[in-house]
PADRENVEX-583312 format. One record per residue (C-alpha): x, z, y; residue in one letter. Coordinates in steps of 0.2 Angstrom, whole numbers, plus 5000, padded with zeros to 4 digits. Layout:
// PADRENVEX-583312
XZYA;...
END
This chain:
// PADRENVEX-583312
545948995567M;545649115582N;544349075594K;544649105612I;543249175622P;542749065637L;542649185651I;542149075665V;540649075676T;539949015692C;539049065708V;538448975723S;537348985738L;535948865742C;534648725739G;535048535737C;535548525755G;537148555764T;538248715763I;537748755781S;535848745776Q;536248855762A;537048985773V;535648975785Q;534449015771N;535449175768L;535649225786K;534849395789P;533649415803T;534349515818S;533749575835N;534649445846Q;534549565861S;535749685852T;537449675860S;539049645849T;539749805855S;538349905847Q;538549815830V;539749905818T;540749825803C;540049855786P;541149955774N;541249805762K;541249615766P;539649525764I;539149345763G;540349215756V;542049165758L;542048975758P;543648955768N;545349025763T;547048975768K;548749015760M;549949095773I;551749165771T;552049325779L;553749405784S;554449525797N;554149385809Q;552449385817P;551349235815I;549649195824T;548249105816V;546549055824S;544948995815D;543049005816N;541949125806A;540249195806S;539249345798T;538849245783T;540349135781N;542049225781A;543749165783V;545149225771G;547049215773F;547949235757V;549749305756F;550949365743Q;551449545746G;552649675738K;552349855735A;552949955749G;552849825762E;551849865778N;550549745784L;550249745803S;548949635812Y;548149635829N;546749535838T;546049535855K;544349485848N;543249645848N;541749545839D;542549525822I;542749625806C;544349635796I;544649685778W;546149675768V;545849645749I;547049705736Q;547549605720P;546349725711N;544949675723N;544849845731Q;544949865750I;546649925757L;546450085767N;548050095778G;549449975780T;550650005766T;550449875751L;550249975735P;550749845723T;551449665721D;550249525721G;549049415731K;548149495746Y;546749425756I;546449465774I;544549425776Q;543849405793V;541949385798S;541049405814T;539849555819K;538549435825Q;538249245825G;539849145824S;541349115834G;543249085836T;544549215834F;546449235835S;547449355823L;549249405824E;550049465807M;551649525801S;552449625787L;553449715800G;553049775818P;552149665830L;552849625847Q;551149655855S;550049805853S;549749925839Q;548849835824P;546949845822S;546349935807Q;545149865795P;543449945792S;543650085780Q;542650035765P;542550115749S;542650025733Q;542849845729P;541449735724S;541349555713Q;541049485703P;541049325692S;540549275676Q;540949335659P;541349265642S;540749165628Q;541749225613P;541849055605S;542948905607Q;543148875625P;542848715634S;544148695647Q;543548695665P;543648535675Q;543648485693N;545148555703Q;545248635720Q;545648815722P;544848935734I;544649125734T;543549265729I;542049345737N;542049525741H;540249595740P;539649765739S;539949875723T;538149925719S;536949835708S;535249775716S;534149915721T;532549965713N;531249835717S;529849735709S;530649575715S;532349515719I;532749415735T;533949265736Q;535149365745Q;535149505733E;535349375719A;536849305727V;537649475730Q;537349525712L;538249375705V;539549395718A;539849575712N;539949515694W;541349385699Y;542249525709T;542249635693A;542849505681K;544749535684P;544449715679Q;543249675665I;544249535657F;545949595664G;547149715656Q;546149865661S;544549805651F;543349915662N;541749915651E;540850025664S;540749875676L;539849775662V;538549915661S;538349915680Q;538049725682Y;537449655665A;536049685653T;535249595639G;536149445632N;537549455644L;537949635640Y;537849585621Y;538949435623E;540249535633T;540349695623L;539349685607Q;539349515598K;540449505582D;540949695584G;541549695602G;541049535611G;542249435621S;543049595628V;543349655610G;544149495605W;545349495620L;545849675617R;546149655598S;547249495601N;548249565615G;547549435627C;546849455645Y;546349345660Y;547049345677T;546049275692Y;546749195708D;545049175716F;543249155712S;542349075726N;540449045729I;540148875736Q;538348855738Q;536648905732V;535748755724L;534048835720S;533249005719F;531749045708D;530949215712P;529749205697S;529049375693S;529349345674S;531249315676Q;531949255692P;533449145692S;534749065704I;535748905702N;537448905711I;539048815712Q;540748905711V;542548865711T;543748975701E;545548985696R;545949095681L;547349105667Q;547249165649L;548749265645Q;549449345630G;550349295613P;550449115610S;550049155591S;548249195597A;548149045608G;548149145624C;549749085632S;548948945643Q;549248875661P;548148925675P;546448825676K;545448785691T;543648725690Y;542148695700T;540448705691A;538648735693N;537848885684A;536148965682T;535949155682Y;534349245676W;534049425681F;533049565673A;532749745677Q;533649885668D;532850055671N;532249985688G;533849905693V;534149715694W;535549655683K;536149485676I;535249455659E;536149285655R;536849135662Y;537148945658K;538548835664V;537948655667R;
END
């Protein structure tokens, strides 16, 4: 009988305290005398996306209001079609806006390139605050829509596979993906908690491209080493990616959301982070291979261990608890 690789993983943000405490631990230090107008938006979203809302967009404008911060973004998820034009406008000059495409890349411009779920992600330049955002898939009655920061490539992502019989994820409650930076952790003799969170988030963001129909193996090399690399690309002649490809199967992801960091161990021998993540994914492919399955939503805790590969920090292995 074919064995379906379990390609689920987890990520989170803090100690055994509350989410707000976890975020506080991750908050970067800043010069409080710096005015908001002097702060620019990064090319890629940073922090986590614990709050997402499904919205329906049409050619009639809608206005939404919410609270966001530099470390806790807000995401508005909508279904778009190729060729539609997204318009949005805000009177708040202290927020950053990115539009995330279904392939996790940042949208440059306003024309949607493909059908699928898009995320309008909003965070503040400094601190936290309330914002109001007008959106439409047609022209706005107010002024010309604001443009998002012009980032380069997408980030990630989530956790890989275990090419053995999968246990089905439990705990229901969908949320959405994180969109961190695309690079691996920089060269350093130690890794910080924020760098560890970012690296795991990058892995989650990359999962739709690694375990999806494109099977982008270069992203595995970018974020994984040791056991994780072996399990994903080499075990049994091809790892979990090889199993999916040979059986005509692949995964799709609606979201992968870091909830909180439960603990962080900066040990010099092998640092690790224990996180909580919520993810919604679906295994697709021929039913004869056991790949035609309904979407699954799960929340779980996972520990990630890190190791340096040619001076660059990568994920060496993980364990879902």
